[in-house]
N, CA and C atoms of all chains as a GROMACS GRO file, in nm:
protein
  438
    1UNK      N    1   0.070  -0.111   0.037
    1UNK     CA    2  -0.033   0.000  -0.010
    1UNK      C    3   0.082   0.150  -0.003
    2UNK      N    4   0.054   0.223  -0.117
    2UNK     CA    5   0.131   0.338  -0.080
    2UNK      C    6   0.081   0.452  -0.002
    3UNK      N    7   0.152   0.520   0.024
    3UNK     CA    8   0.152   0.644   0.159
    3UNK      C    9   0.096   0.749   0.082
    4UNK      N   10   0.015   0.832   0.162
    4UNK     CA   11  -0.009   0.997   0.132
    4UNK      C   12   0.032   1.041   0.256
    5UNK      N   13   0.108   1.165   0.226
    5UNK     CA   14   0.160   1.220   0.318
    5UNK      C   15   0.127   1.402   0.302
    6UNK      N   16   0.060   1.485   0.400
    6UNK     CA   17   0.017   1.623   0.322
    6UNK      C   18   0.061   1.698   0.492
    7UNK      N   19   0.170   1.816   0.385
    7UNK     CA   20   0.205   1.904   0.484
    7UNK      C   21   0.183   2.048   0.454
    8UNK      N   22   0.178   2.136   0.573
    8UNK     CA   23   0.162   2.246   0.547
    8UNK      C   24   0.259   2.322   0.601
    9UNK      N   25   0.356   2.420   0.473
    9UNK     CA   26   0.501   2.438   0.478
    9UNK      C   27   0.535   2.605   0.441
   10UNK      N   28   0.548   2.698   0.536
   10UNK     CA   29   0.575   2.797   0.495
   10UNK      C   30   0.673   2.817   0.402
   11UNK      N   31   0.642   2.841   0.259
   11UNK     CA   32   0.749   2.885   0.128
   11UNK      C   33   0.685   3.013   0.075
   12UNK      N   34   0.816   3.084   0.057
   12UNK     CA   35   0.800   3.243   0.010
   12UNK      C   36   0.806   3.286  -0.102
   13UNK      N   37   0.895   3.166  -0.246
   13UNK     CA   38   0.915   3.213  -0.332
   13UNK      C   39   0.912   3.091  -0.409
   14UNK      N   40   0.967   3.050  -0.562
   14UNK     CA   41   0.977   2.950  -0.630
   14UNK      C   42   1.110   2.850  -0.596
   15UNK      N   43   1.202   2.928  -0.518
   15UNK     CA   44   1.331   2.898  -0.498
   15UNK      C   45   1.315   2.862  -0.350
   16UNK      N   46   1.197   2.868  -0.275
   16UNK     CA   47   1.207   2.793  -0.187
   16UNK      C   48   1.101   2.648  -0.169
   17UNK      N   49   1.013   2.652  -0.301
   17UNK     CA   50   0.940   2.566  -0.325
   17UNK      C   51   1.040   2.457  -0.421
   18UNK      N   52   1.124   2.501  -0.497
   18UNK     CA   53   1.166   2.405  -0.550
   18UNK      C   54   1.274   2.322  -0.479
   19UNK      N   55   1.333   2.356  -0.361
   19UNK     CA   56   1.428   2.359  -0.282
   19UNK      C   57   1.312   2.213  -0.213
   20UNK      N   58   1.231   2.263  -0.156
   20UNK     CA   59   1.148   2.112  -0.056
   20UNK      C   60   1.126   2.018  -0.212
   21UNK      N   61   1.073   2.077  -0.304
   21UNK     CA   62   1.060   1.944  -0.422
   21UNK      C   63   1.218   1.867  -0.417
   22UNK      N   64   1.347   1.925  -0.441
   22UNK     CA   65   1.458   1.861  -0.447
   22UNK      C   66   1.488   1.762  -0.358
   23UNK      N   67   1.462   1.780  -0.204
   23UNK     CA   68   1.517   1.737  -0.118
   23UNK      C   69   1.417   1.579  -0.120
   24UNK      N   70   1.278   1.638  -0.180
   24UNK     CA   71   1.176   1.506  -0.152
   24UNK      C   72   1.187   1.397  -0.295
   25UNK      N   73   1.248   1.484  -0.410
   25UNK     CA   74   1.273   1.357  -0.463
   25UNK      C   75   1.366   1.315  -0.518
   26UNK      N   76   1.471   1.365  -0.441
   26UNK     CA   77   1.583   1.284  -0.381
   26UNK      C   78   1.592   1.142  -0.302
   27UNK      N   79   1.474   1.130  -0.211
   27UNK     CA   80   1.491   1.028  -0.098
   27UNK      C   81   1.380   0.909  -0.156
   28UNK      N   82   1.459   0.811  -0.138
   28UNK     CA   83   1.460   0.681  -0.188
   28UNK      C   84   1.308   0.670  -0.136
   29UNK      N   85   1.206   0.596  -0.210
   29UNK     CA   86   1.041   0.568  -0.192
   29UNK      C   87   0.974   0.678  -0.192
   30UNK      N   88   1.043   0.763  -0.258
   30UNK     CA   89   0.909   0.870  -0.302
   30UNK      C   90   0.847   0.846  -0.417
   31UNK      N   91   0.741   0.829  -0.451
   31UNK     CA   92   0.650   0.827  -0.590
   31UNK      C   93   0.629   0.960  -0.682
   32UNK      N   94   0.557   1.020  -0.574
   32UNK     CA   95   0.525   1.172  -0.628
   32UNK      C   96   0.524   1.258  -0.539
   33UNK      N   97   0.560   1.406  -0.597
   33UNK     CA   98   0.556   1.518  -0.508
   33UNK      C   99   0.482   1.622  -0.577
   34UNK      N  100   0.419   1.651  -0.482
   34UNK     CA  101   0.304   1.794  -0.564
   34UNK      C  102   0.266   1.900  -0.454
   35UNK      N  103   0.350   2.010  -0.463
   35UNK     CA  104   0.383   2.151  -0.404
   35UNK      C  105   0.309   2.242  -0.479
   36UNK      N  106   0.257   2.287  -0.365
   36UNK     CA  107   0.171   2.422  -0.461
   36UNK      C  108   0.240   2.585  -0.348
   37UNK      N  109   0.310   2.630  -0.436
   37UNK     CA  110   0.353   2.750  -0.358
   37UNK      C  111   0.197   2.831  -0.308
   38UNK      N  112   0.085   2.840  -0.393
   38UNK     CA  113  -0.022   2.911  -0.399
   38UNK      C  114  -0.096   2.878  -0.231
   39UNK      N  115  -0.098   2.756  -0.224
   39UNK     CA  116  -0.147   2.664  -0.087
   39UNK      C  117  -0.092   2.658   0.027
   40UNK      N  118   0.100   2.665   0.010
   40UNK     CA  119   0.148   2.664   0.105
   40UNK      C  120   0.157   2.505   0.106
   41UNK      N  121   0.119   2.394   0.038
   41UNK     CA  122   0.124   2.294   0.084
   41UNK      C  123   0.198   2.200   0.016
   42UNK      N  124   0.258   2.026   0.060
   42UNK     CA  125   0.310   1.985   0.026
   42UNK      C  126   0.297   1.853   0.023
   43UNK      N  127   0.232   1.794  -0.076
   43UNK     CA  128   0.157   1.653  -0.071
   43UNK      C  129   0.260   1.574  -0.146
   44UNK      N  130   0.302   1.449  -0.059
   44UNK     CA  131   0.392   1.315  -0.079
   44UNK      C  132   0.348   1.199  -0.103
   45UNK      N  133   0.314   1.157  -0.210
   45UNK     CA  134   0.303   0.993  -0.222
   45UNK      C  135   0.421   0.871  -0.214
   46UNK      N  136   0.405   0.765  -0.122
   46UNK     CA  137   0.571   0.704  -0.128
   46UNK      C  138   0.512   0.585  -0.132
   47UNK      N  139   0.600   0.513  -0.160
   47UNK     CA  140   0.642   0.311  -0.172
   47UNK      C  141   0.570   0.304   0.020
   48UNK      N  142   0.530   0.145   0.002
   48UNK     CA  143   0.497   0.109   0.167
   48UNK      C  144   0.613   0.166   0.278
   49UNK      N  145   0.719   0.131   0.233
   49UNK     CA  146   0.806   0.171   0.338
   49UNK      C  147   0.860   0.249   0.412
   50UNK      N  148   0.827   0.388   0.326
   50UNK     CA  149   0.880   0.501   0.378
   50UNK      C  150   0.769   0.545   0.473
   51UNK      N  151   0.795   0.611   0.612
   51UNK     CA  152   0.723   0.639   0.733
   51UNK      C  153   0.707   0.782   0.693
   52UNK      N  154   0.622   0.842   0.778
   52UNK     CA  155   0.587   0.989   0.778
   52UNK      C  156   0.685   1.073   0.872
   53UNK      N  157   0.777   1.017   0.964
   53UNK     CA  158   0.848   1.075   1.037
   53UNK      C  159   1.011   1.100   0.965
   54UNK      N  160   1.020   1.022   0.830
   54UNK     CA  161   1.125   1.032   0.762
   54UNK      C  162   1.122   1.150   0.657
   55UNK      N  163   0.952   1.138   0.606
   55UNK     CA  164   0.913   1.216   0.548
   55UNK      C  165   0.908   1.390   0.584
   56UNK      N  166   0.903   1.407   0.702
   56UNK     CA  167   0.889   1.510   0.804
   56UNK      C  168   0.995   1.562   0.794
   57UNK      N  169   1.078   1.488   0.873
   57UNK     CA  170   1.247   1.506   0.902
   57UNK      C  171   1.293   1.575   0.778
   58UNK      N  172   1.273   1.533   0.661
   58UNK     CA  173   1.328   1.555   0.520
   58UNK      C  174   1.285   1.704   0.511
   59UNK      N  175   1.185   1.716   0.469
   59UNK     CA  176   1.145   1.861   0.479
   59UNK      C  177   1.171   1.961   0.607
   60UNK      N  178   1.201   1.894   0.714
   60UNK     CA  179   1.227   2.011   0.850
   60UNK      C  180   1.374   2.046   0.810
   61UNK      N  181   1.460   1.921   0.727
   61UNK     CA  182   1.609   1.987   0.756
   61UNK      C  183   1.614   2.105   0.641
   62UNK      N  184   1.528   2.106   0.548
   62UNK     CA  185   1.503   2.220   0.449
   62UNK      C  186   1.539   2.383   0.549
   63UNK      N  187   1.506   2.336   0.621
   63UNK     CA  188   1.472   2.485   0.723
   63UNK      C  189   1.341   2.594   0.701
   64UNK      N  190   1.264   2.527   0.636
   64UNK     CA  191   1.134   2.589   0.586
   64UNK      C  192   1.075   2.541   0.726
   65UNK      N  193   0.983   2.628   0.732
   65UNK     CA  194   0.863   2.586   0.879
   65UNK      C  195   0.788   2.503   0.854
   66UNK      N  196   0.740   2.370   0.892
   66UNK     CA  197   0.665   2.268   0.875
   66UNK      C  198   0.528   2.295   0.975
   67UNK      N  199   0.426   2.386   0.929
   67UNK     CA  200   0.314   2.429   1.050
   67UNK      C  201   0.201   2.306   1.065
   68UNK      N  202   0.166   2.232   1.009
   68UNK     CA  203   0.093   2.102   1.007
   68UNK      C  204   0.168   1.970   0.924
   69UNK      N  205   0.110   1.854   0.956
   69UNK     CA  206   0.155   1.738   0.878
   69UNK      C  207   0.074   1.632   0.920
   70UNK      N  208   0.002   1.547   0.841
   70UNK     CA  209  -0.086   1.388   0.876
   70UNK      C  210  -0.090   1.324   0.753
   71UNK      N  211  -0.100   1.203   0.821
   71UNK     CA  212  -0.089   1.118   0.696
   71UNK      C  213  -0.219   1.145   0.672
   72UNK      N  214  -0.242   1.059   0.496
   72UNK     CA  215  -0.385   1.075   0.449
   72UNK      C  216  -0.437   0.910   0.426
   73UNK      N  217  -0.313   0.846   0.374
   73UNK     CA  218  -0.360   0.710   0.355
   73UNK      C  219  -0.233   0.617   0.425
   74UNK      N  220   4.124   2.585   1.784
   74UNK     CA  221   4.121   2.648   1.666
   74UNK      C  222   3.988   2.697   1.596
   75UNK      N  223   3.925   2.812   1.602
   75UNK     CA  224   3.782   2.776   1.513
   75UNK      C  225   3.848   2.757   1.376
   76UNK      N  226   3.725   2.734   1.270
   76UNK     CA  227   3.726   2.717   1.150
   76UNK      C  228   3.620   2.818   1.098
   77UNK      N  229   3.642   2.863   0.949
   77UNK     CA  230   3.576   2.973   0.888
   77UNK      C  231   3.556   2.881   0.801
   78UNK      N  232   3.426   2.878   0.724
   78UNK     CA  233   3.426   2.822   0.587
   78UNK      C  234   3.293   2.882   0.525
   79UNK      N  235   3.326   2.894   0.387
   79UNK     CA  236   3.249   2.993   0.250
   79UNK      C  237   3.205   2.887   0.180
   80UNK      N  238   3.068   2.955   0.152
   80UNK     CA  239   3.028   2.859   0.056
   80UNK      C  240   2.923   2.977  -0.063
   81UNK      N  241   2.901   2.954  -0.180
   81UNK     CA  242   2.870   3.038  -0.276
   81UNK      C  243   2.693   2.940  -0.254
   82UNK      N  244   2.571   2.977  -0.236
   82UNK     CA  245   2.453   2.900  -0.253
   82UNK      C  246   2.369   3.006  -0.304
   83UNK      N  247   2.281   2.942  -0.379
   83UNK     CA  248   2.149   2.979  -0.464
   83UNK      C  249   2.043   3.052  -0.368
   84UNK      N  250   2.028   3.159  -0.336
   84UNK     CA  251   1.916   3.168  -0.260
   84UNK      C  252   1.843   3.298  -0.312
   85UNK      N  253   1.669   3.281  -0.329
   85UNK     CA  254   1.622   3.366  -0.446
   85UNK      C  255   1.546   3.455  -0.376
   86UNK      N  256   1.512   3.434  -0.204
   86UNK     CA  257   1.444   3.527  -0.142
   86UNK      C  258   1.489   3.574   0.026
   87UNK      N  259   1.396   3.641   0.088
   87UNK     CA  260   1.453   3.607   0.248
   87UNK      C  261   1.382   3.474   0.299
   88UNK      N  262   1.312   3.410   0.233
   88UNK     CA  263   1.272   3.281   0.280
   88UNK      C  264   1.407   3.179   0.275
   89UNK      N  265   1.429   3.191   0.136
   89UNK     CA  266   1.556   3.105   0.127
   89UNK      C  267   1.660   3.151   0.208
   90UNK      N  268   1.714   3.239   0.234
   90UNK     CA  269   1.811   3.226   0.337
   90UNK      C  270   1.793   3.245   0.445
   91UNK      N  271   1.683   3.264   0.462
   91UNK     CA  272   1.618   3.250   0.646
   91UNK      C  273   1.622   3.093   0.702
   92UNK      N  274   1.581   2.995   0.542
   92UNK     CA  275   1.616   2.879   0.601
   92UNK      C  276   1.718   2.829   0.595
   93UNK      N  277   1.853   2.839   0.508
   93UNK     CA  278   1.954   2.836   0.580
   93UNK      C  279   1.991   2.881   0.708
   94UNK      N  280   1.997   2.975   0.762
   94UNK     CA  281   2.042   3.021   0.862
   94UNK      C  282   1.977   2.953   0.942
   95UNK      N  283   1.859   2.915   0.934
   95UNK     CA  284   1.825   2.828   1.030
   95UNK      C  285   1.865   2.725   1.066
   96UNK      N  286   1.868   2.631   0.984
   96UNK     CA  287   1.958   2.503   0.980
   96UNK      C  288   2.108   2.495   1.064
   97UNK      N  289   2.173   2.619   0.978
   97UNK     CA  290   2.283   2.629   1.028
   97UNK      C  291   2.327   2.670   1.203
   98UNK      N  292   2.232   2.725   1.235
   98UNK     CA  293   2.221   2.768   1.375
   98UNK      C  294   2.199   2.685   1.470
   99UNK      N  295   2.118   2.596   1.412
   99UNK     CA  296   2.057   2.467   1.489
   99UNK      C  297   2.174   2.366   1.503
  100UNK      N  298   2.266   2.399   1.417
  100UNK     CA  299   2.378   2.245   1.396
  100UNK      C  300   2.463   2.315   1.526
  101UNK      N  301   2.479   2.174   1.620
  101UNK     CA  302   2.564   2.189   1.727
  101UNK      C  303   2.731   2.264   1.653
  102UNK      N  304   2.773   2.332   1.751
  102UNK     CA  305   2.925   2.385   1.676
  102UNK      C  306   2.965   2.475   1.616
  103UNK      N  307   2.806   2.532   1.576
  103UNK     CA  308   2.831   2.671   1.493
  103UNK      C  309   2.822   2.825   1.581
  104UNK      N  310   2.938   2.898   1.578
  104UNK     CA  311   2.942   2.983   1.615
  104UNK      C  312   2.910   3.163   1.575
  105UNK      N  313   2.889   3.119   1.430
  105UNK     CA  314   2.824   3.263   1.390
  105UNK      C  315   2.774   3.196   1.233
  106UNK      N  316   2.716   3.282   1.208
  106UNK     CA  317   2.645   3.239   1.044
  106UNK      C  318   2.636   3.411   0.978
  107UNK      N  319   2.697   3.423   0.899
  107UNK     CA  320   2.664   3.555   0.816
  107UNK      C  321   2.633   3.526   0.639
  108UNK      N  322   2.534   3.562   0.673
  108UNK     CA  323   2.417   3.516   0.511
  108UNK      C  324   2.378   3.650   0.423
  109UNK      N  325   2.503   3.659   0.312
  109UNK     CA  326   2.399   3.758   0.218
  109UNK      C  327   2.322   3.734   0.110
  110UNK      N  328   2.254   3.749   0.090
  110UNK     CA  329   2.127   3.724  -0.016
  110UNK      C  330   2.156   3.782  -0.131
  111UNK      N  331   2.196   3.900  -0.135
  111UNK     CA  332   2.264   3.990  -0.224
  111UNK      C  333   2.354   3.945  -0.280
  112UNK      N  334   2.470   3.923  -0.171
  112UNK     CA  335   2.616   3.811  -0.260
  112UNK      C  336   2.560   3.706  -0.251
  113UNK      N  337   2.462   3.625  -0.261
  113UNK     CA  338   2.458   3.502  -0.264
  113UNK      C  339   2.552   3.389  -0.188
  114UNK      N  340   2.585   3.429  -0.070
  114UNK     CA  341   2.737   3.387   0.016
  114UNK      C  342   2.687   3.342   0.147
  115UNK      N  343   2.735   3.248   0.205
  115UNK     CA  344   2.707   3.216   0.311
  115UNK      C  345   2.823   3.175   0.392
  116UNK      N  346   2.855   3.222   0.516
  116UNK     CA  347   2.967   3.244   0.566
  116UNK      C  348   2.958   3.170   0.722
  117UNK      N  349   3.028   3.088   0.768
  117UNK     CA  350   3.007   2.966   0.896
  117UNK      C  351   3.134   2.958   0.966
  118UNK      N  352   3.146   3.024   1.090
  118UNK     CA  353   3.222   2.978   1.184
  118UNK      C  354   3.167   2.885   1.295
  119UNK      N  355   3.291   2.819   1.314
  119UNK     CA  356   3.220   2.684   1.418
  119UNK      C  357   3.360   2.664   1.511
  120UNK      N  358   3.318   2.614   1.590
  120UNK     CA  359   3.425   2.548   1.714
  120UNK      C  360   3.527   2.451   1.612
  121UNK      N  361   3.598   2.420   1.694
  121UNK     CA  362   3.716   2.313   1.647
  121UNK      C  363   3.690   2.189   1.605
  122UNK      N  364   3.579   2.119   1.651
  122UNK     CA  365   3.526   2.003   1.601
  122UNK      C  366   3.430   1.973   1.479
  123UNK      N  367   3.384   2.088   1.450
  123UNK     CA  368   3.311   2.102   1.341
  123UNK      C  369   3.356   2.125   1.214
  124UNK      N  370   3.315   1.982   1.136
  124UNK     CA  371   3.422   2.001   0.974
  124UNK      C  372   3.349   2.008   0.872
  125UNK      N  373   3.409   2.064   0.759
  125UNK     CA  374   3.376   2.100   0.656
  125UNK      C  375   3.258   2.037   0.620
  126UNK      N  376   3.290   1.915   0.554
  126UNK     CA  377   3.172   1.808   0.526
  126UNK      C  378   3.029   1.818   0.566
  127UNK      N  379   3.051   1.832   0.782
  127UNK     CA  380   2.931   1.849   0.849
  127UNK      C  381   2.839   1.964   0.756
  128UNK      N  382   2.934   2.052   0.776
  128UNK     CA  383   2.820   2.216   0.736
  128UNK      C  384   2.796   2.205   0.606
  129UNK      N  385   2.878   2.166   0.516
  129UNK     CA  386   2.845   2.132   0.351
  129UNK      C  387   2.687   2.037   0.339
  130UNK      N  388   2.673   1.879   0.452
  130UNK     CA  389   2.579   1.864   0.406
  130UNK      C  390   2.458   1.880   0.490
  131UNK      N  391   2.458   1.972   0.524
  131UNK     CA  392   2.322   2.056   0.611
  131UNK      C  393   2.290   2.148   0.521
  132UNK      N  394   2.403   2.240   0.460
  132UNK     CA  395   2.341   2.309   0.390
  132UNK      C  396   2.281   2.270   0.245
  133UNK      N  397   2.376   2.165   0.190
  133UNK     CA  398   2.291   2.059   0.088
  133UNK      C  399   2.160   2.025   0.140
  134UNK      N  400   2.113   1.952   0.245
  134UNK     CA  401   1.983   1.898   0.260
  134UNK      C  402   1.881   1.997   0.258
  135UNK      N  403   1.914   2.145   0.262
  135UNK     CA  404   1.804   2.262   0.270
  135UNK      C  405   1.784   2.222   0.124
  136UNK      N  406   1.821   2.158   0.033
  136UNK     CA  407   1.738   2.149  -0.103
  136UNK      C  408   1.804   2.290  -0.200
  137UNK      N  409   1.892   2.384  -0.144
  137UNK     CA  410   1.939   2.493  -0.220
  137UNK      C  411   2.032   2.446  -0.260
  138UNK      N  412   2.096   2.498  -0.411
  138UNK     CA  413   2.213   2.464  -0.484
  138UNK      C  414   2.334   2.550  -0.424
  139UNK      N  415   2.418   2.456  -0.384
  139UNK     CA  416   2.561   2.530  -0.327
  139UNK      C  417   2.661   2.491  -0.461
  140UNK      N  418   2.697   2.607  -0.505
  140UNK     CA  419   2.782   2.644  -0.585
  140UNK      C  420   2.902   2.633  -0.598
  141UNK      N  421   2.966   2.628  -0.454
  141UNK     CA  422   3.089   2.614  -0.430
  141UNK      C  423   3.123   2.649  -0.263
  142UNK      N  424   3.242   2.607  -0.217
  142UNK     CA  425   3.244   2.590  -0.081
  142UNK      C  426   3.426   2.580  -0.070
  143UNK      N  427   3.453   2.670   0.054
  143UNK     CA  428   3.606   2.621   0.061
  143UNK      C  429   3.556   2.618   0.208
  144UNK      N  430   3.744   2.606   0.262
  144UNK     CA  431   3.753   2.643   0.404
  144UNK      C  432   3.866   2.779   0.399
  145UNK      N  433   3.797   2.839   0.455
  145UNK     CA  434   3.905   2.979   0.487
  145UNK      C  435   4.010   2.960   0.588
  146UNK      N  436   4.000   2.921   0.683
  146UNK     CA  437   4.084   2.901   0.806
  146UNK      C  438   4.032   2.732   0.896
   0.00000   0.00000   0.00000
């Protein structure tokens, strides 16, 4: 079963959202990344083995503020 | 002996430079961070035990492009 995780992240320009996109697409087990700078949202689809905390920590290490996050599936 | 490291990093807004500043000031052993958005530079002063690679990797994990880096001291 794939997972879907949703995060609300403060991103102020396309450089910010590109940075988040870059670290997530580099992460093993990520199958899709959908980022909206307008909505300040990051949606990540992963394979079975990639857990919420790993995805959360990867985003946190960008230095962006993660305002909330949840597992959709 | 403290170390001084210099990096050229692509940062396109203050959200970008704040993110880099945030991850570096969180890093154990960092004594000073000086970031110029205008010059696209990141200067880091650390204690004896913090090596170049650790600082480099911390910046790289922000997802920003590190165009070059060097040890000043």
